[in-house]
N, C-alpha and C positions, 0 to 999 in steps of 0.2 A: 615477604622477607622480614625476618626479625630485626627490630631495632638493635643497634649494637650494644646498648646498655643491658639488654635482656637476654642476649645470646649466650647460653651456657657453653656452646661449642667454640666461642671466641675467648681465649685465655686472658685477653685484655679487657673484657667487658666487666661492668660492675657486678653483674650476677655471678660471673666466674670468680671474681675476687672474693666475694662474700662466701661462696661455696668453698673456696680454697681455705679461707680463714676458719670456717666451720670444721672442715676436714682435719686440719692440723690440731684444732682444739679437741676434737674427738680422738685423734691419734694419741694425744697426750694422756687422755683418760684411759685408753686401751693399755698403754704402757704401764699405767699405775696398778693394773689388776694382776693377780697372781696367775701363774701358768701351771698346767696347760689351760688354755682359754678356748671355750666353745662359743662362737658368735653366730647369731641368726640375723641375717640381713633381710628384712621384709620389703620386697619390692625393688631390690637393687640388682646390680650386675657386678662382675668382678673388676670392672674398670677402676672404680674408686679404690678398691683394696690394693690393686697394683700400683696406683699413684701414690699410696701411702706406704709402699714397700712392706706390706703385710702378707703378701702371697709367698707361697713356697717356703713357709716357715713351719718347722715341725712342732713348735709350741703353741700354734694357733690353728684351729679348725673353723672354717667359715662355711655356713650353709646359706644358700640363696633361696628364698621362697617367693615364687611368682605364680601367676595364674596361667602363664604360658611357658614352654620350655626355654631355658636360659643356657647360653654357652658357657662352658667352664674349660679352662686349659691350664690350670695350676694344681699342683699336688695337694694343696690344703683347701681347695674350694670345691664344694659340691652344690648341686642344684636340685631342688624338689619342686613339684607343682602342688599348690595349695591355696587356701583362702585365709587371708589375714584375720578374718572375723571368726574363724573356726579352725584352729590349728590342731585338729584332733590327732594328727600323726605324731605329735610331740607330747611327751610326758610333762608333768609339773616340774619346773626347775631343770629341764633337760639342758638348757643353755646357761652360760654365765652372763651373757650380754645380748640384748636385742638392739639392733640399729635399724632406723627407718627414716628415709628422707623423702618428703613430699609425696606421701602415700595416703595418709589417713583422710585427707580431703577428697579422696576418690572412692571410698568404700560404700558410700550411701549417706543416708540421713544420720542424725545424731545418735539414734539408737544403734545403727550399724557401726558408727565410730566407737561407741561405748563397748561393743563386742570386741572390736580390734584392740582397744586399750586394755580391756580385761585379759585378753589372750596374751598380749605382750607382757603384762605383769604376772601372768601365770607361768609362762614357760621360762622366765629368767628373773632373777632378783635385781639385775642391773639393766638399764636401758637408756637410749639416747634417741630422741625423735625431733624432727623438724617439720613444720608446716607453714605455708604462706599465711600471712595475716590478712584478714578480710577487709580491713580498713586502709590498706595501702592503696593509693589512688590509681595505680596501674595494675589491672588484673594480670597475674603472672602467666596464665596459660594462653589467654587470648591476646595479651599485651595490648589492651585497649583501655583508655581512661574510664574508670568507674563502671566497667562492664558489669561487675557483680551487683550493682544497684539498679540496673535497667530492668524494666518489666520483661518477663519471660518471653513474650512474643517479639519484643524488640531484639533480645539476644538471639533468638532463633533466626529472625530475619537477617541479622548481620552475619551469622555463621553460614546461612544459605547463600548469601550473595557476595561474600568477601573472604579471602584468605586472611585469617587472623592468627597472629602469634605462631603457635606450634601446629595449627590446623590449616589444611588446605580447605578451599571452599567446598561445602557440603550441600549440594542442591536438594538432595532428598530430605523432605521435612522430618520424617521419623528419625533419620540418622542425625540430623542437626539437633533435634529435641533431645535425643539420647546423650549426645556429647555435652550439651548444656547442663542436663540433669546430673551428669557424671561427676561434676565438680561442685563441692560445697565448702567454701572457705570458712574457717573458724574465727570466732572472736577470741579475745584474750580470756574472758571469763569461761567460755565454753571449753577451751583447750585446757585450762587449769583444772576444771572440774573432772576431766577424764583421768588425771594422773595425781591422785592424792598422795602427799608425802614426797612429791618430786621437787627438784629445784628447777627454776624457770629463768629464762633470759630472752632477750629480743635482739635480732639483728636489724640494724638501722642503715638506711641509705639516705644521705643528705639530711640526717637527723630525724627521719620518719621511719617508724617501725615497718619493716618489710616481711620479716619471718619471726615465728615463735619457736622456742626451743624448750624441751623438757627432758630432764635426765635424772637418773637415780643411781648412785654408786655406793 
């Protein structure tokens, strides 16, 4: 079971409050851009856009990019299957704005993250990205204190023997190792180096940096 402070499905949790604040901040940025507006959401769903009252609007077109099929039920939301590291189906500058929330830490090592960052900046001149901060004391996916600093074999052992955070117990060693390797949290310096010319900010919980933000308008 997820601790209440970390449960994004609980609107009263600290995680949900931070996400809501971030979403409203982003919505204000969206409203400042000229219309019509073409948005690419890398790794997202239509749920956030509906919560921000940006669905079924003729002046905004939203495209969801995911590695698996994604449900769409609004007139201005479409879904495509693709890879954030190689968005070859899109032309340079095809979108006005790219949005991505908690995705870049899942695409692989730093070289793979660089590929995603380059693609984000290729397909749109405006962007807004968020990623968890590697030095926050509670790892946000496994919701375990200092999990990201434990030796790999200890991480795998924990994942194989306990349900942690968003993951049920994974007894199979290869599956557990794959899950542990699939998440690579970023430092402040590494994240900044991916987005030259961007503006940066940090989301804090009890005065401690929890997430990193980068945007360019």
